[in-house]
N, CA, C and O atoms as CSV, one atom per row, in Angstrom:
chain,resi,resn,atom,element,x,y,z
A,1,GLN,N,N,39.898,188.333,130.933
A,1,GLN,CA,C,40.219,189.045,129.683
A,1,GLN,C,C,38.975,189.409,128.886
A,1,GLN,O,O,39.067,190.094,127.867
A,2,VAL,N,N,37.825,188.959,129.340
A,2,VAL,CA,C,36.572,189.317,128.706
A,2,VAL,C,C,36.181,190.726,129.139
A,2,VAL,O,O,36.277,191.072,130.317
A,3,GLN,N,N,35.747,191.522,128.193
A,3,GLN,CA,C,35.286,192.871,128.470
A,3,GLN,C,C,33.816,193.012,128.107
A,3,GLN,O,O,33.369,192.538,127.063
A,4,LEU,N,N,33.076,193.671,128.985
A,4,LEU,CA,C,31.669,193.961,128.759
A,4,LEU,C,C,31.495,195.470,128.813
A,4,LEU,O,O,31.816,196.100,129.821
A,5,VAL,N,N,30.990,196.048,127.735
A,5,VAL,CA,C,30.829,197.488,127.626
A,5,VAL,C,C,29.357,197.813,127.476
A,5,VAL,O,O,28.695,197.345,126.550
A,6,GLN,N,N,28.852,198.621,128.395
A,6,GLN,CA,C,27.441,198.936,128.442
A,6,GLN,C,C,27.142,200.308,127.855
A,6,GLN,O,O,28.003,201.187,127.808
A,7,SER,N,N,25.894,200.469,127.408
A,7,SER,CA,C,25.400,201.750,126.941
A,7,SER,C,C,23.884,201.777,127.087
A,7,SER,O,O,23.252,200.739,127.282
A,8,GLY,N,N,23.306,202.971,126.990
A,8,GLY,CA,C,21.864,203.095,126.938
A,8,GLY,C,C,21.171,203.631,128.170
A,8,GLY,O,O,19.947,203.762,128.168
A,9,GLY,N,N,21.902,203.947,129.218
A,9,GLY,CA,C,21.284,204.500,130.399
A,9,GLY,C,C,20.876,205.948,130.190
A,9,GLY,O,O,21.113,206.531,129.132
A,10,GLY,N,N,20.257,206.518,131.220
A,10,GLY,CA,C,19.865,207.904,131.119
A,10,GLY,C,C,18.838,208.301,132.149
A,10,GLY,O,O,18.552,207.563,133.093
A,11,LEU,N,N,18.292,209.475,131.950
A,11,LEU,CA,C,17.291,210.057,132.830
A,11,LEU,C,C,15.962,210.116,132.097
A,11,LEU,O,O,15.868,210.700,131.018
A,12,VAL,N,N,14.933,209.509,132.684
A,12,VAL,CA,C,13.604,209.503,132.089
A,12,VAL,C,C,12.563,209.758,133.162
A,12,VAL,O,O,12.847,209.682,134.357
A,13,GLN,N,N,11.359,210.062,132.716
A,13,GLN,CA,C,10.240,210.202,133.626
A,13,GLN,C,C,9.518,208.874,133.804
A,13,GLN,O,O,9.609,207.989,132.952
A,14,ALA,N,N,8.815,208.741,134.895
A,14,ALA,CA,C,8.042,207.533,135.151
A,14,ALA,C,C,7.110,207.231,133.982
A,14,ALA,O,O,6.467,208.126,133.435
A,15,GLY,N,N,7.050,205.950,133.607
A,15,GLY,CA,C,6.231,205.521,132.499
A,15,GLY,C,C,6.949,205.442,131.173
A,15,GLY,O,O,6.436,204.844,130.227
A,16,GLU,N,N,8.113,206.027,131.087
A,16,GLU,CA,C,8.882,206.002,129.850
A,16,GLU,C,C,9.752,204.755,129.762
A,16,GLU,O,O,9.747,203.915,130.662
A,17,SER,N,N,10.498,204.645,128.668
A,17,SER,CA,C,11.259,203.436,128.382
A,17,SER,C,C,12.717,203.737,128.094
A,17,SER,O,O,13.071,204.835,127.665
A,18,LEU,N,N,13.547,202.748,128.336
A,18,LEU,CA,C,14.958,202.768,127.979
A,18,LEU,C,C,15.365,201.377,127.536
A,18,LEU,O,O,14.760,200.385,127.943
A,19,ARG,N,N,16.389,201.306,126.703
A,19,ARG,CA,C,16.990,200.029,126.366
A,19,ARG,C,C,18.475,200.074,126.669
A,19,ARG,O,O,19.195,200.949,126.187
A,20,LEU,N,N,18.922,199.130,127.467
A,20,LEU,CA,C,20.328,198.983,127.776
A,20,LEU,C,C,20.952,197.937,126.864
A,20,LEU,O,O,20.319,196.939,126.519
A,21,SER,N,N,22.196,198.175,126.480
A,21,SER,CA,C,22.944,197.227,125.673
A,21,SER,C,C,24.253,196.892,126.365
A,21,SER,O,O,24.810,197.704,127.104
A,22,CYS,N,N,24.729,195.692,126.115
A,22,CYS,CA,C,25.992,195.234,126.678
A,22,CYS,C,C,26.710,194.429,125.611
A,22,CYS,O,O,26.236,193.369,125.201
A,23,VAL,N,N,27.848,194.927,125.162
A,23,VAL,CA,C,28.620,194.295,124.103
A,23,VAL,C,C,29.836,193.601,124.702
A,23,VAL,O,O,30.591,194.201,125.467
A,24,ALA,N,N,30.016,192.346,124.351
A,24,ALA,CA,C,31.113,191.550,124.883
A,24,ALA,C,C,32.222,191.393,123.859
A,24,ALA,O,O,31.976,191.328,122.655
A,25,SER,N,N,33.440,191.332,124.358
A,25,SER,CA,C,34.595,191.052,123.515
A,25,SER,C,C,35.599,190.229,124.312
A,25,SER,O,O,35.577,190.227,125.543
A,26,GLY,N,N,36.473,189.533,123.604
A,26,GLY,CA,C,37.517,188.770,124.260
A,26,GLY,C,C,37.135,187.366,124.689
A,26,GLY,O,O,37.903,186.703,125.386
A,27,GLY,N,N,35.984,186.910,124.293
A,27,GLY,CA,C,35.524,185.578,124.633
A,27,GLY,C,C,34.514,185.076,123.623
A,27,GLY,O,O,34.216,185.742,122.631
A,28,THR,N,N,33.997,183.902,123.889
A,28,THR,CA,C,32.963,183.332,123.035
A,28,THR,C,C,31.615,183.614,123.679
A,28,THR,O,O,31.224,182.954,124.641
A,29,PHE,N,N,30.918,184.590,123.146
A,29,PHE,CA,C,29.713,185.104,123.774
A,29,PHE,C,C,28.656,184.027,123.968
A,29,PHE,O,O,27.984,183.996,124.999
A,30,SER,N,N,28.507,183.154,122.998
A,30,SER,CA,C,27.455,182.149,123.065
A,30,SER,C,C,27.666,181.132,124.181
A,30,SER,O,O,26.763,180.348,124.473
A,31,ARG,N,N,28.820,181.127,124.801
A,31,ARG,CA,C,29.096,180.210,125.899
A,31,ARG,C,C,28.711,180.787,127.267
A,31,ARG,O,O,28.826,180.096,128.279
A,32,TYR,N,N,28.266,182.020,127.305
A,32,TYR,CA,C,27.959,182.688,128.568
A,32,TYR,C,C,26.468,182.803,128.812
A,32,TYR,O,O,25.705,183.200,127.931
A,33,ILE,N,N,26.070,182.452,130.013
A,33,ILE,CA,C,24.790,182.909,130.536
A,33,ILE,C,C,24.961,184.385,130.883
A,33,ILE,O,O,25.949,184.765,131.512
A,34,MET,N,N,24.013,185.209,130.481
A,34,MET,CA,C,24.109,186.639,130.710
A,34,MET,C,C,23.058,187.098,131.709
A,34,MET,O,O,21.903,186.673,131.664
A,35,GLY,N,N,23.478,187.965,132.601
A,35,GLY,CA,C,22.572,188.495,133.604
A,35,GLY,C,C,22.630,190.003,133.684
A,35,GLY,O,O,23.610,190.631,133.285
A,36,TRP,N,N,21.555,190.573,134.211
A,36,TRP,CA,C,21.489,191.993,134.523
A,36,TRP,C,C,21.233,192.143,136.015
A,36,TRP,O,O,20.354,191.489,136.576
A,37,PHE,N,N,22.004,193.003,136.643
A,37,PHE,CA,C,21.857,193.329,138.048
A,37,PHE,C,C,21.723,194.840,138.190
A,37,PHE,O,O,22.048,195.593,137.272
A,38,ARG,N,N,21.243,195.269,139.342
A,38,ARG,CA,C,21.180,196.702,139.616
A,38,ARG,C,C,21.482,196.960,141.084
A,38,ARG,O,O,21.280,196.104,141.945
A,39,GLN,N,N,21.972,198.166,141.339
A,39,GLN,CA,C,22.298,198.558,142.693
A,39,GLN,C,C,21.873,200.002,142.917
A,39,GLN,O,O,22.383,200.923,142.279
A,40,ALA,N,N,20.940,200.180,143.826
A,40,ALA,CA,C,20.475,201.499,144.205
A,40,ALA,C,C,21.306,202.010,145.378
A,40,ALA,O,O,21.904,201.210,146.099
A,41,PRO,N,N,21.355,203.322,145.583
A,41,PRO,CA,C,22.138,203.870,146.695
A,41,PRO,C,C,21.731,203.266,148.032
A,41,PRO,O,O,20.548,203.216,148.368
A,42,GLY,N,N,22.717,202.811,148.785
A,42,GLY,CA,C,22.465,202.252,150.096
A,42,GLY,C,C,21.913,200.842,150.107
A,42,GLY,O,O,21.590,200.318,151.173
A,43,LYS,N,N,21.798,200.213,148.948
A,43,LYS,CA,C,21.239,198.872,148.867
A,43,LYS,C,C,22.234,197.908,148.237
A,43,LYS,O,O,23.187,198.310,147.569
A,44,LYS,N,N,21.984,196.630,148.468
A,44,LYS,CA,C,22.816,195.594,147.872
A,44,LYS,C,C,22.491,195.430,146.397
A,44,LYS,O,O,21.392,195.754,145.948
A,45,ARG,N,N,23.452,194.928,145.660
A,45,ARG,CA,C,23.226,194.624,144.261
A,45,ARG,C,C,22.234,193.469,144.149
A,45,ARG,O,O,22.358,192.467,144.854
A,46,GLU,N,N,21.258,193.610,143.267
A,46,GLU,CA,C,20.225,192.607,143.141
A,46,GLU,C,C,20.060,192.154,141.701
A,46,GLU,O,O,20.315,192.903,140.757
A,47,PHE,N,N,19.632,190.922,141.560
A,47,PHE,CA,C,19.365,190.337,140.257
A,47,PHE,C,C,18.137,190.972,139.633
A,47,PHE,O,O,17.139,191.215,140.312
A,48,VAL,N,N,18.213,191.236,138.345
A,48,VAL,CA,C,17.093,191.805,137.603
A,48,VAL,C,C,16.562,190.818,136.568
A,48,VAL,O,O,15.363,190.541,136.530
A,49,ALA,N,N,17.445,190.291,135.735
A,49,ALA,CA,C,17.039,189.398,134.662
A,49,ALA,C,C,18.230,188.583,134.197
A,49,ALA,O,O,19.379,188.997,134.350
A,50,GLY,N,N,17.945,187.421,133.629
A,50,GLY,CA,C,18.988,186.584,133.072
A,50,GLY,C,C,18.486,185.853,131.846
A,50,GLY,O,O,17.282,185.686,131.652
A,51,ILE,N,N,19.422,185.421,131.024
A,51,ILE,CA,C,19.079,184.734,129.786
A,51,ILE,C,C,20.105,183.648,129.527
A,51,ILE,O,O,21.303,183.848,129.723
A,52,SER,N,N,19.624,182.499,129.085
A,52,SER,CA,C,20.482,181.351,128.856
A,52,SER,C,C,21.350,181.548,127.626
A,52,SER,O,O,21.222,182.538,126.906
A,53,LYS,N,N,22.236,180.588,127.398
A,53,LYS,CA,C,23.232,180.720,126.343
A,53,LYS,C,C,22.630,180.867,124.959
A,53,LYS,O,O,23.151,181.605,124.123
A,54,ASN,N,N,21.535,180.166,124.717
A,54,ASN,CA,C,20.890,180.243,123.411
A,54,ASN,C,C,19.626,181.101,123.423
A,54,ASN,O,O,18.915,181.172,122.420
A,55,GLY,N,N,19.345,181.744,124.540
A,55,GLY,CA,C,18.169,182.588,124.649
A,55,GLY,C,C,16.883,181.853,124.921
A,55,GLY,O,O,15.822,182.475,124.971
A,56,GLY,N,N,16.941,180.539,125.101
A,56,GLY,CA,C,15.739,179.755,125.271
A,56,GLY,C,C,15.119,179.815,126.649
A,56,GLY,O,O,13.945,179.479,126.805
A,57,ALA,N,N,15.867,180.231,127.648
A,57,ALA,CA,C,15.365,180.333,129.008
A,57,ALA,C,C,15.638,181.733,129.529
A,57,ALA,O,O,16.709,182.294,129.301
A,58,ILE,N,N,14.658,182.292,130.231
A,58,ILE,CA,C,14.740,183.650,130.754
A,58,ILE,C,C,14.214,183.669,132.176
A,58,ILE,O,O,13.278,182.944,132.512
A,59,ASP,N,N,14.818,184.496,133.003
A,59,ASP,CA,C,14.381,184.646,134.379
A,59,ASP,C,C,14.350,186.125,134.727
A,59,ASP,O,O,15.237,186.882,134.330
A,60,TYR,N,N,13.319,186.539,135.476
A,60,TYR,CA,C,13.166,187.925,135.895
A,60,TYR,C,C,12.903,188.015,137.391
A,60,TYR,O,O,12.275,187.136,137.981
A,61,GLU,N,N,13.389,189.079,137.984
A,61,GLU,CA,C,12.991,189.416,139.335
A,61,GLU,C,C,11.519,189.832,139.299
A,61,GLU,O,O,11.068,190.443,138.330
A,62,ASP,N,N,10.780,189.505,140.347
A,62,ASP,CA,C,9.333,189.669,140.314
A,62,ASP,C,C,8.887,191.094,140.004
A,62,ASP,O,O,7.902,191.288,139.291
A,63,SER,N,N,9.583,192.076,140.518
A,63,SER,CA,C,9.131,193.453,140.369
A,63,SER,C,C,9.228,193.983,138.941
A,63,SER,O,O,8.625,195.009,138.626
A,64,VAL,N,N,9.976,193.302,138.072
A,64,VAL,CA,C,10.127,193.781,136.704
A,64,VAL,C,C,9.387,192.922,135.693
A,64,VAL,O,O,9.377,193.249,134.506
A,65,LYS,N,N,8.777,191.847,136.123
A,65,LYS,CA,C,8.048,190.974,135.211
A,65,LYS,C,C,6.911,191.740,134.540
A,65,LYS,O,O,6.162,192.467,135.191
A,66,GLY,N,N,6.801,191.561,133.240
A,66,GLY,CA,C,5.790,192.261,132.474
A,66,GLY,C,C,6.203,193.636,132.005
A,66,GLY,O,O,5.518,194.237,131.178
A,67,ARG,N,N,7.313,194.149,132.516
A,67,ARG,CA,C,7.798,195.472,132.130
A,67,ARG,C,C,9.151,195.426,131.422
A,67,ARG,O,O,9.395,196.191,130.489
A,68,PHE,N,N,10.022,194.534,131.866
A,68,PHE,CA,C,11.362,194.418,131.298
A,68,PHE,C,C,11.446,193.181,130.412
A,68,PHE,O,O,10.775,192.179,130.657
A,69,THR,N,N,12.275,193.266,129.385
A,69,THR,CA,C,12.523,192.141,128.497
A,69,THR,C,C,14.016,192.019,128.245
A,69,THR,O,O,14.659,192.972,127.804
A,70,VAL,N,N,14.565,190.848,128.524
A,70,VAL,CA,C,15.965,190.590,128.244
A,70,VAL,C,C,16.059,189.759,126.971
A,70,VAL,O,O,15.260,188.847,126.760
A,71,SER,N,N,17.025,190.072,126.133
A,71,SER,CA,C,17.231,189.336,124.898
A,71,SER,C,C,18.713,189.348,124.562
A,71,SER,O,O,19.486,190.112,125.141
A,72,ARG,N,N,19.098,188.503,123.630
A,72,ARG,CA,C,20.493,188.490,123.212
A,72,ARG,C,C,20.598,188.247,121.718
A,72,ARG,O,O,19.772,187.555,121.123
A,73,GLY,N,N,21.623,188.826,121.128
A,73,GLY,CA,C,21.951,188.595,119.737
A,73,GLY,C,C,23.366,188.075,119.668
A,73,GLY,O,O,24.323,188.849,119.658
A,74,ASN,N,N,23.498,186.767,119.621
A,74,ASN,CA,C,24.824,186.158,119.709
A,74,ASN,C,C,25.730,186.535,118.537
A,74,ASN,O,O,26.947,186.623,118.699
A,75,ALA,N,N,25.150,186.756,117.371
A,75,ALA,CA,C,25.954,187.168,116.230
A,75,ALA,C,C,26.576,188.534,116.433
A,75,ALA,O,O,27.606,188.841,115.833
A,76,LYS,N,N,25.963,189.363,117.274
A,76,LYS,CA,C,26.466,190.698,117.569
A,76,LYS,C,C,27.153,190.775,118.921
A,76,LYS,O,O,27.590,191.850,119.332
A,77,ASN,N,N,27.253,189.655,119.616
A,77,ASN,CA,C,27.874,189.599,120.943
A,77,ASN,C,C,27.243,190.602,121.905
A,77,ASN,O,O,27.942,191.271,122.666
A,78,THR,N,N,25.933,190.699,121.863
A,78,THR,CA,C,25.241,191.732,122.622
A,78,THR,C,C,24.049,191.163,123.379
A,78,THR,O,O,23.306,190.327,122.863
A,79,VAL,N,N,23.882,191.629,124.604
A,79,VAL,CA,C,22.696,191.341,125.386
A,79,VAL,C,C,21.986,192.664,125.650
A,79,VAL,O,O,22.628,193.698,125.838
A,80,TYR,N,N,20.651,192.621,125.661
A,80,TYR,CA,C,19.843,193.822,125.804
A,80,TYR,C,C,18.913,193.700,127.003
A,80,TYR,O,O,18.535,192.603,127.414
A,81,LEU,N,N,18.562,194.838,127.542
A,81,LEU,CA,C,17.501,194.908,128.534
A,81,LEU,C,C,16.569,196.042,128.136
A,81,LEU,O,O,16.900,197.218,128.285
A,82,GLN,N,N,15.401,195.671,127.628
A,82,GLN,CA,C,14.377,196.652,127.292
A,82,GLN,C,C,13.544,196.914,128.530
A,82,GLN,O,O,12.965,195.988,129.098
A,83,MET,N,N,13.479,198.163,128.951
A,83,MET,CA,C,12.796,198.541,130.174
A,83,MET,C,C,11.646,199.470,129.823
A,83,MET,O,O,11.860,200.601,129.387
A,84,ASN,N,N,10.434,198.989,130.013
A,84,ASN,CA,C,9.233,199.764,129.748
A,84,ASN,C,C,8.527,200.096,131.057
A,84,ASN,O,O,8.778,199.476,132.090
A,85,SER,N,N,7.650,201.072,130.994
A,85,SER,CA,C,6.860,201.472,132.163
A,85,SER,C,C,7.735,201.674,133.390
A,85,SER,O,O,7.439,201.161,134.469
A,86,LEU,N,N,8.791,202.410,133.216
A,86,LEU,CA,C,9.757,202.593,134.294
A,86,LEU,C,C,9.147,203.326,135.480
A,86,LEU,O,O,8.305,204.212,135.329
A,87,LYS,N,N,9.597,202.929,136.656
A,87,LYS,CA,C,9.129,203.494,137.911
A,87,LYS,C,C,10.301,204.107,138.662
A,87,LYS,O,O,11.446,203.712,138.441
A,88,PRO,N,N,10.038,205.063,139.543
A,88,PRO,CA,C,11.136,205.647,140.320
A,88,PRO,C,C,11.946,204.603,141.081
A,88,PRO,O,O,13.153,204.774,141.251
A,89,GLU,N,N,11.319,203.538,141.539
A,89,GLU,CA,C,12.042,202.513,142.265
A,89,GLU,C,C,12.973,201.687,141.387
A,89,GLU,O,O,13.740,200.871,141.898
A,90,ASP,N,N,12.916,201.887,140.067
A,90,ASP,CA,C,13.873,201.259,139.163
A,90,ASP,C,C,15.198,202.016,139.103
A,90,ASP,O,O,16.160,201.532,138.506
A,91,THR,N,N,15.254,203.179,139.704
A,91,THR,CA,C,16.468,203.986,139.687
A,91,THR,C,C,17.620,203.228,140.339
A,91,THR,O,O,17.519,202.787,141.484
A,92,ALA,N,N,18.713,203.083,139.599
A,92,ALA,CA,C,19.860,202.323,140.087
A,92,ALA,C,C,20.960,202.380,139.044
A,92,ALA,O,O,20.752,202.847,137.924
A,93,VAL,N,N,22.127,201.901,139.427
A,93,VAL,CA,C,23.163,201.592,138.465
A,93,VAL,C,C,22.936,200.158,137.998
A,93,VAL,O,O,22.831,199.242,138.813
A,94,TYR,N,N,22.862,199.972,136.700
A,94,TYR,CA,C,22.606,198.659,136.123
A,94,TYR,C,C,23.894,198.068,135.573
A,94,TYR,O,O,24.682,198.756,134.924
A,95,PHE,N,N,24.096,196.790,135.838
A,95,PHE,CA,C,25.285,196.076,135.414
A,95,PHE,C,C,24.904,194.855,134.592
A,95,PHE,O,O,23.975,194.131,134.950
A,96,CYS,N,N,25.604,194.622,133.506
A,96,CYS,CA,C,25.504,193.335,132.844
A,96,CYS,C,C,26.637,192.447,133.339
A,96,CYS,O,O,27.675,192.935,133.785
A,97,ALA,N,N,26.426,191.150,133.255
A,97,ALA,CA,C,27.399,190.200,133.765
A,97,ALA,C,C,27.351,188.917,132.957
A,97,ALA,O,O,26.313,188.554,132.404
A,98,ALA,N,N,28.481,188.238,132.897
A,98,ALA,CA,C,28.612,186.996,132.149
A,98,ALA,C,C,29.009,185.860,133.067
A,98,ALA,O,O,29.923,185.994,133.882
A,99,ASP,N,N,28.319,184.745,132.931
A,99,ASP,CA,C,28.545,183.552,133.734
A,99,ASP,C,C,29.056,182.450,132.818
A,99,ASP,O,O,28.318,181.952,131.968
A,100,PHE,N,N,30.313,182.071,132.990
A,100,PHE,CA,C,30.907,181.001,132.214
A,100,PHE,C,C,31.129,179.824,133.158
A,100,PHE,O,O,32.119,179.787,133.889
A,101,ALA,N,N,30.220,178.876,133.142
A,101,ALA,CA,C,30.255,177.760,134.073
A,101,ALA,C,C,29.624,176.531,133.434
A,101,ALA,O,O,28.863,176.649,132.473
A,102,PRO,N,N,29.939,175.339,133.970
A,102,PRO,CA,C,29.335,174.116,133.418
A,102,PRO,C,C,27.817,174.093,133.501
A,102,PRO,O,O,27.157,173.528,132.629
A,103,SER,N,N,27.259,174.698,134.539
A,103,SER,CA,C,25.815,174.704,134.699
A,103,SER,C,C,25.148,175.493,133.585
A,103,SER,O,O,25.663,176.519,133.141
A,104,SER,N,N,24.006,175.007,133.142
A,104,SER,CA,C,23.240,175.710,132.129
A,104,SER,C,C,22.116,176.547,132.716
A,104,SER,O,O,21.422,177.250,131.980
A,105,SER,N,N,21.926,176.484,134.022
A,105,SER,CA,C,20.852,177.222,134.666
A,105,SER,C,C,21.242,178.680,134.882
A,105,SER,O,O,22.425,179.005,134.988
A,106,ILE,N,N,20.247,179.547,134.945
A,106,ILE,CA,C,20.474,180.972,135.156
A,106,ILE,C,C,20.635,181.230,136.649
A,106,ILE,O,O,19.765,180.874,137.443
A,107,GLY,N,N,21.744,181.846,137.024
A,107,GLY,CA,C,21.984,182.165,138.413
A,107,GLY,C,C,21.480,183.542,138.773
A,107,GLY,O,O,21.483,184.451,137.943
A,108,THR,N,N,21.040,183.698,140.027
A,108,THR,CA,C,20.547,184.983,140.511
A,108,THR,C,C,21.484,185.636,141.510
A,108,THR,O,O,21.198,186.737,141.980
A,109,SER,N,N,22.587,184.998,141.847
A,109,SER,CA,C,23.541,185.553,142.796
A,109,SER,C,C,24.762,186.098,142.071
A,109,SER,O,O,25.165,185.591,141.025
A,110,GLU,N,N,25.343,187.147,142.656
A,110,GLU,CA,C,26.530,187.762,142.059
A,110,GLU,C,C,27.666,186.761,141.888
A,110,GLU,O,O,28.413,186.827,140.911
A,111,GLY,N,N,27.798,185.834,142.838
A,111,GLY,CA,C,28.904,184.904,142.828
A,111,GLY,C,C,28.934,183.967,141.638
A,111,GLY,O,O,29.973,183.375,141.345
A,112,ARG,N,N,27.829,183.822,140.955
A,112,ARG,CA,C,27.779,182.960,139.781
A,112,ARG,C,C,28.454,183.580,138.565
A,112,ARG,O,O,28.799,182.858,137.629
A,113,TYR,N,N,28.651,184.878,138.551
A,113,TYR,CA,C,29.083,185.584,137.353
A,113,TYR,C,C,30.559,185.934,137.405
A,113,TYR,O,O,31.072,186.385,138.429
A,114,ASN,N,N,31.229,185.719,136.290
A,114,ASN,CA,C,32.676,185.849,136.212
A,114,ASN,C,C,33.147,187.218,135.741
A,114,ASN,O,O,34.212,187.682,136.151
A,115,TYR,N,N,32.369,187.866,134.888
A,115,TYR,CA,C,32.766,189.131,134.282
A,115,TYR,C,C,31.631,190.127,134.384
A,115,TYR,O,O,30.455,189.766,134.330
A,116,TRP,N,N,32.008,191.404,134.535
A,116,TRP,CA,C,31.032,192.460,134.770
A,116,TRP,C,C,31.285,193.669,133.889
A,116,TRP,O,O,32.428,194.026,133.606
A,117,GLY,N,N,30.189,194.294,133.460
A,117,GLY,CA,C,30.288,195.564,132.772
A,117,GLY,C,C,30.574,196.690,133.737
A,117,GLY,O,O,30.612,196.491,134.951
A,118,GLN,N,N,30.777,197.880,133.186
A,118,GLN,CA,C,31.177,199.023,134.006
A,118,GLN,C,C,30.028,199.664,134.760
A,118,GLN,O,O,30.254,200.487,135.647
A,119,GLY,N,N,28.807,199.302,134.425
A,119,GLY,CA,C,27.633,199.889,135.036
A,119,GLY,C,C,27.159,201.123,134.296
A,119,GLY,O,O,27.962,201.881,133.752
A,120,THR,N,N,25.853,201.318,134.280
A,120,THR,CA,C,25.279,202.499,133.661
A,120,THR,C,C,24.110,202.988,134.516
A,120,THR,O,O,23.309,202.192,135.006
A,121,GLN,N,N,24.025,204.296,134.685
A,121,GLN,CA,C,23.020,204.884,135.558
A,121,GLN,C,C,21.676,204.980,134.848
A,121,GLN,O,O,21.586,205.461,133.719
A,122,VAL,N,N,20.645,204.518,135.524
A,122,VAL,CA,C,19.263,204.712,135.100
A,122,VAL,C,C,18.554,205.480,136.199
A,122,VAL,O,O,18.489,205.026,137.341
A,123,THR,N,N,18.024,206.640,135.856
A,123,THR,CA,C,17.317,207.468,136.822
A,123,THR,C,C,15.909,207.731,136.311
A,123,THR,O,O,15.723,208.202,135.189
A,124,VAL,N,N,14.928,207.425,137.139
A,124,VAL,CA,C,13.526,207.590,136.777
A,124,VAL,C,C,12.904,208.588,137.736
A,124,VAL,O,O,12.844,208.345,138.941
A,125,SER,N,N,12.447,209.698,137.211
A,125,SER,CA,C,11.838,210.732,138.029
A,125,SER,C,C,10.326,210.549,138.077
A,125,SER,O,O,9.727,210.005,137.150
A,126,SER,N,N,9.725,211.003,139.154
A,126,SER,CA,C,8.288,210.876,139.326
A,126,SER,C,C,7.550,212.051,138.726
A,126,SER,O,O,6.322,212.104,138.783
């Protein structure tokens, strides 16, 4: 019954920036570990970034470290992904996801997450 609604995707040139947002409703946002995944054409969905329930722990896939920043505003029920210095290989559909589980650790596999956003397209041209 939890809904995740995403916004902020688009078409940009290499080196430019985008910020994705994901707004949750129907649950207690602060109880969820939040993750970002992406899926490029012909490829499996992969982990991009995750953030703990209180924002104190963060995990990134190696290729986005130093360029992407994940954050959350629990009062607004929103998780963000700030994407700087975008590269063509970042082109994908991006998904936010919520993990409601006893574990407090950030998961990198799809199976850890219970709820998913609708996905938003990010296209980076060279």
